[in-house]
N, C-alpha and C positions, 0 to 999 in steps of 0.2 A: 586542507592544505594550507595553512598561514605561514608567512616565513618571516621571522621576527628581526629588529632591529634595525633604527636607521633609517634616512630619509630615501636612498635610493631602491632599501629594501623595500619601504612602504608602497613605492612606486611599482618595481617590481608583483607587490599584492595587487595591485589595481590592474594591472596589465594581465597577470593570471585571472584572478577573477571575472574578468571582459572577456577573456576566450572561453574559462569555463562556463560563463551565463549564455554568450552569445554563438560559439561555436567557433571554427576556423575565421581568422580577421587579417585584414594586411596591415602594414606598421602605421601606414598612412589614414585607414580608419579608426584605431587606436589613439594615435594622435590627439587626431581631431576630435575621439569621443572623449580623450580624458583629458584633452588640454595639456599634455607633454611636450615638451621641447625635444628635439631631435637629438641631441646628445642624451637626456635622460631615459629617453626611451631605448637606446641604443644600449645604454649601460644597463638598464633595467632587462631588457630580450636576452644579451649577451648572460646576463646572470643565470636564467630560468633557462637558459639553452646549454649553460653550461652543467648545471645540477640536475639533467636529464628530465624537467617538468613540461617542456615544451621544443618544439619542434620544427622546422620549416618546410611547407607543405608548396609543391606549385599546382593551380590551378589553371587548367585549359581553358582560356574564355570561350565564350559561346559564339563570338563574330570574331576571327580572328583576332593579329593582334599579338603582342607582347603577354604572354602569360603572367601572373599576377604571384606573386610569392606570398604566402598567408602564413601567420603563425597559428598553431594548434597544441593540443595539450598530447603528452604522450601517453599514452594508456597504463602501458606497464609502469608506470610511475609512481602508483599504489591501489591499493586494491580495498575492499570495504566489504563487509560481513552483512549478507539480511538475516532473519531467523521469522519464523509464523512459529508462536507458542499452542500449543493445545492443550488440552488437561490431563496428556497422558504421552506426548511426543513432542519433538519441535522439527520442523523440515528449517534447512539453511542453502542457502546461495552464496557464494564468493566471488565479485566483477571486479572489473578494473574500471578505470577513469572515464570510459567508452561504454559501461552496463556490460560488455562484455562478459557472460559469465563464463569460470575458471573452474569449477566445480559444484557438485550440489552435494550434501550430507541429512542426513535424517538419523536423530535420535530417541533413547526411551525417554521420556521425561516425566515426573511427578511431580507437576504443578503444587499437589495437597500435600507432601512429605515437609516436616519438621527442617529438611536443609534442602528445601527446593533450590531457593535465591544460590545456596553455596555450588548445588549442585550443577545449576545453570552455569554459573561462572567458570566450574570446571572442563563441562565440555565446550564452550566459548574459548576460554584458551588453549585448548586443543586443537582449535581449528584455527585459531590465529597465529599459531607454529608454522602453520601451512602456508600462510602469505607472503608471495613475492614482493618486495619493494617495501613502502612505506602502509602500514594501516591504518587508512585515515579513519577510522569507529566501524562502530557496529551498532546496525536498525533494526530492532525488534518490533513485531506487528504483534499487541496481545488483546484477546477479547475483552475489551472492558472499556472504562474511561481512563485516560491520561490526562491527568492536570497538566496544563502550562508549565513550562519552566524545565530548567536544567535536572529536576531532581528526579524526574520521570518514575513521578509518586502516579499508580498505578490503582485502582479498584475494578475485582472481576469477580463475579459472582461464578462464572465459571470455573475459574483456577483458584477459587477459595483465596481471592487476597485482598485485603481492605486496607487502603492506603499505604502499601506497599513501599517505599521508597527504591525503585528497581534499579533507576539508571542511574544514581549518586551509588548505591551500593556497588553493583558491579564496574562502573567507571574507575573509582578508587582500587577496586580490586584488578582490575585489568590494565589499568594506566593508559586507558583511552577512551575517548568520546563515546557512551552507549547511549543512543537515544531512541525513544520509544515512540509507536503512535498506535491508535487503535486498527486492530487487522483489516476490518473492511474497508477503511481509508487505507493501507499500506495496495490491497488488493487493487482498489479504486485507482492507485495513482500508475499501476501496474498497466491499469489497462487505458489510463490518458498517454501516459507515454510512448507505450509499443503496444498495445490491444486494439478490440474495437471502438476505444472510445482519443483514438489518437485525432483524428477528424471530425471529433464532434464536440461543442463547445461547454454542450449544460446536459448529465445524463446523470444516472441515480444508479447503483450498485445496490442491490439485493441479494442478502446470502441466509441460504435455509440450513439447518442442521443442527446443532447442536445447541445453539441459540439462533434468534435472527438478525441479521443487520445490513446498515444501512448506509452506502458511503455516497456523497455528496459532491459532486464538479460542477460547480456553475462559473460560465465563462472563461473556462479553462485553468479554473483554479480548484483545488481541496476545500471545501468546505468543515473548518472545524469549530467555529462558533466561539465563546469567550471558555466554556469552559467542558469541549466536547458537544457533539453532536451527530445523528444518526441512529439513536438508541431506541430506533421502532421496535426491538421487541419488547420495549416496555412499555410502549401507548395502552389506554387502557381498553381492552376490548371489552369487559365484560362488568360493570358496577357491580362490586363485592365481590368479586371470584374466586375463582383459587388461587394459594397464594404461593406469588412467586420467589423463589431464590434470592433476589434482588431486595424484598422486605417489603413488596408492595401485593397487592391482589387483583385479579383480573386483567394480568398483562399479555398481551400477543404470545407470548412464551409459552404462557399456561394453557395455549388452546393449540397453536402451531407449530412449537419446537418440536423435533423428534423424538426427545424423551418423555413431551406429555403426551405425544398422539402413543407412543409404544407403551406408557404407564396402562392407557387406559383397556387396550387392547389385552395386556397382559390380568388385567383386574378381570376382565370379562372373560377370562381364560382362551382366547383366540391362539394367543401365542404362549410358548411355556417363558417362566420368571426368568433365564437366562436368553431370552430370546432378543436378537438383532432389529434396528429398523429394516436392515435389508430384507429379513424375513419376513415383516410385514409386506415390505413394497413386492413380495416375491407371490403373497397369499391375493394380495389385491389385484394384483394384475391377472390372477384364474378369477378370480369371483367379485363381481359388481358389487354385491351387498355388503361385501369389506370397505373395500372402495368406499361408498357411499356413507359406513357407517364414520370408519375412522376420518376419509380425510375432505369430504365437502365442509364437513364444522371450522376444520384446521384452515381449509381452500377458500371458504366466504369469509372468515376471520384475517383471514390475509389479503384477499382481492380488496376487502374494504379499507384495510390502513394502506394497503399500496395508494387507492382511486384519492385518499387524501394528500400523501405526500405529490404527488403528481399534481393534483389540485393546488397544491402548494409553491412546487417548485418549477412546475412547467417543462420538465426536459422533452430533449427530443428522444431520446431512447433510456429504456427500462434493461440494464441488465439481469440476468435472475443467475447466480450463481453459490457456491457450497457444496459441501457433499450432498445435501438434499435436493438439488438439480439433479439429479440421477435419477429422480426421479417423476422429474418434472411432466410426463406420461401420465401420471397418475392428475399430478397437481394441477394441472393446465385447467380443465372444465369444470373444477370445481372454484379455479380462483380468477379465470378472464370471466365470466358472468359478471360478477360483483362488481370489478374492478371497472366493466366496460361502462355499467349500469350509472356508476356513481363518480364519473369521472364528468365534468362539467364540458359539454360541446366544444368550448373553444381550444379547451386542452387534449385535444382526441388526437391531435396529429406528435402523435409519438409512436416510434416500436419498441416492440419486445425480442428479447436476443436470450436464448442461455448461453452463458457462459460456459465452455467446460470446468470441471473442478480441476485444481490442481495447486496444491499446496504450495510451489516454489515458486508461484506466481505473486502469492501473497507476500513470501520472503523478496522477490524482486523488489517490490514496492517501497518495502524497509531498508534496500539499499540507497534508494532515490533520496529520502532524508538526510542522509547523513551524504550524500554525494552533495547536494544545493548546500546545508549547513557546513560542509569544510570549503567548499569553494565560496562560501560570501560572506558578510556581515550580519545575513537578515537571521533573525530566530527562527530555528523550525519552525514554529507554529505560523510564520509570517512568512514560509519559504514560498517561491515563486516557483512551482512546477510546470509550468508557460516555459518559464527561462530553461530548466532543465531540458525541453523538450526541443526547445529552440536550440541548445547546442549538439543535439542528438540528430540532429538532421542531417540529410546524406547531402556532402558537397560532392555535383558530380565532377569527375576528371580529375579529383584531389589525389594526390600520391605523394610521400615523403621524400623530399629530397635528399639525394647521398652526403653520407656528413664528412 
């Protein structure tokens, strides 16, 4: 949300970004931090209030005295759409400026269809028409690598996309900013802002299922690297191993992803050709021999891979999520032994928690990248999600003043 034109509007933009980044602020704080004169600040705040972007809040002081009047965002001034894409469907959420969820939606989506992007555009257009106020943009979490830049170029073996300029095409088609990010990163953002990672500075999110992903939060900030990061599913687990759909051989996903495990069980006749991974889970819970044969090799490979990333990043917390986390009761004994055996002693002070699978949480993180980008001048891949976290903090005793 950037206001264009003129020195006064430039000042208004600065004020808006400061409030968006740090939460409700007093006029004195804004003037001091931005170096604005009294008259300039008065004009800028009047401009923002008249346009329904900012409102006055009264905060009761903790120790008597006159309540301070703070300036805060008007949550309903704009909305953002966030989406998580999968191979055969998508899940979305719509939030206001304070990340309050307005509604959720789920749609069938064939990522491998010849008209996949056009179909996605049609779905997003339908939901954008329901938005109240200004649509600030659309954030999309994808299972793959997103190149830095405004084009949102995406490579995803799961979706069947190779160097597809998804962001650029959708932005032009929908006439609104469309930002893309790796979907495990969007889940990590949600955990950092609203979930278990809110009070943790360093944590890793590992997702199990169709693929295996890794989200990395260091010192409260998402780590994306220069060309994407966290492709743990494509670390080499077996030299000259089975072919992976990414084009390499011996990737972790060829051993520990749901399709890889299910493929072995189908080949052995344990389940039928059309069986789901849920059916194999059911059998493994009833028969320890099945669990050992199909989940032990996968769990051991995963445990060693996790030990490697723990040794590199030294997290306080390791979150296990994704569809496959529903079978953690099968996985855990096979994963934890090699994980604990291969983590160096100085790195063993971390917790492991299972994060209940919910696609909407991934989509919620996609809205945060839009909120941060639209309320700051920083490039989305360099945006500070710690700043968004600051903005969403609770202000005790704050209430909107009557107009």
